[in-house]
C-alpha positions in Angstrom: -15.5 9.8 -55.4 -15.5 8.3 -59.0 -15.9 4.7 -59.8 -13.5 2.8 -62.2 -15.0 0.3 -64.2 -12.7 -2.4 -65.1 -13.8 -6.2 -66.4 -16.3 -7.2 -63.6 -15.0 -4.9 -61.3 -16.3 -1.4 -60.1 -13.6 0.5 -58.1 -13.9 3.5 -56.2 -10.9 5.8 -56.2 -9.1 9.5 -55.6 -10.2 12.1 -58.2 -6.4 12.3 -59.9 -4.9 8.8 -59.0 -3.6 7.0 -62.2 -5.5 4.4 -63.6 -2.4 2.1 -63.5 -2.5 1.7 -59.5 -6.3 1.7 -59.1 -6.5 -1.1 -61.0 -3.4 -3.2 -59.3 -4.3 -2.1 -55.6 -7.7 -3.3 -56.0 -6.1 -6.9 -57.8 -6.7 -6.2 -61.3 -3.8 -5.6 -64.3 -3.9 -3.5 -66.8 -1.9 -6.2 -68.5 -2.3 -9.3 -70.9 -0.3 -12.5 -70.3 3.6 -12.6 -69.6 3.1 -8.5 -70.1 1.7 -8.7 -66.2 5.7 -9.2 -65.2 7.3 -8.0 -68.5 6.4 -4.1 -68.2 7.7 -1.1 -68.0 6.1 -0.6 -64.3 4.9 2.5 -64.4 7.1 4.5 -66.4 5.4 4.7 -69.7 7.9 3.5 -72.1 6.5 -0.6 -73.0 2.9 -0.1 -73.8 1.6 -3.2 -72.2 -1.0 -1.0 -69.9 -2.3 0.4 -72.9 -6.6 0.5 -72.4 -9.7 2.2 -74.1 -11.3 4.6 -71.8 -14.6 6.2 -71.6 -15.1 8.8 -69.2 -12.6 12.3 -68.1 -9.1 11.9 -67.7 -5.9 14.3 -68.0 -4.8 15.2 -71.7 -2.3 12.4 -72.9 1.2 13.1 -71.4 4.0 13.5 -74.3 5.6 10.0 -73.1 2.3 8.5 -74.1 2.3 10.4 -76.9 5.3 9.1 -77.8 5.0 5.4 -77.4 1.6 4.8 -78.8 2.8 6.3 -82.1 5.5 3.7 -82.0 4.3 -0.3 -83.4 2.3 -2.3 -82.9 0.0 0.5 -81.6 -1.4 3.5 -83.5 -1.1 7.3 -82.8 -4.8 7.2 -84.2 -6.6 4.0 -82.2 -7.9 6.4 -79.4 -6.0 3.7 -77.0 -4.6 5.3 -73.7 -1.5 3.7 -71.3 -3.4 3.4 -68.0 0.5 4.3 -66.1 0.1 8.1 -67.1 -3.8 8.0 -67.3 -5.6 10.5 -64.1 -8.7 9.4 -63.3 -11.1 13.0 -63.3 -14.4 10.9 -62.7 -16.2 7.8 -63.5 -14.6 5.6 -66.2 -14.9 2.4 -68.1 -12.0 0.7 -69.5 -11.4 -1.8 -71.7 -8.4 -4.0 -72.1 -8.3 -5.6 -75.6 -6.5 -8.7 -76.5 -2.9 -8.7 -77.9 0.4 -8.9 -75.6 0.1 -4.7 -75.6 -3.7 -4.8 -75.4 -3.4 -3.5 -79.4 -6.2 -5.7 -80.6 -8.9 -2.9 -80.6 -11.2 -4.9 -82.6 -11.6 -7.4 -80.5 -12.2 -7.5 -76.4 -10.8 -9.8 -73.9 -13.2 -8.4 -70.9 
């Protein structure tokens, strides 16, 4: 059973679970500020659940690649959308600053 480490939490989940669901079911959010209420609900269209992920996941989906190619994101930033990312093993997840979590040069943990 994989473990997701996010902020000060360790969350066990099933292999293949969507990262956004894992976090929200544990009572934490992959969003910053108002983005917790102003988001697409997991459709992969808003980009507010962008996080840095270290560990085994699925390949980025076409929807995810398209959204991360549009500002304020950058396709080379290395971020993933929590709503499109499937947990394949133990993960370290970091949410950066900014409404979309796009400020990878600073962290919010």
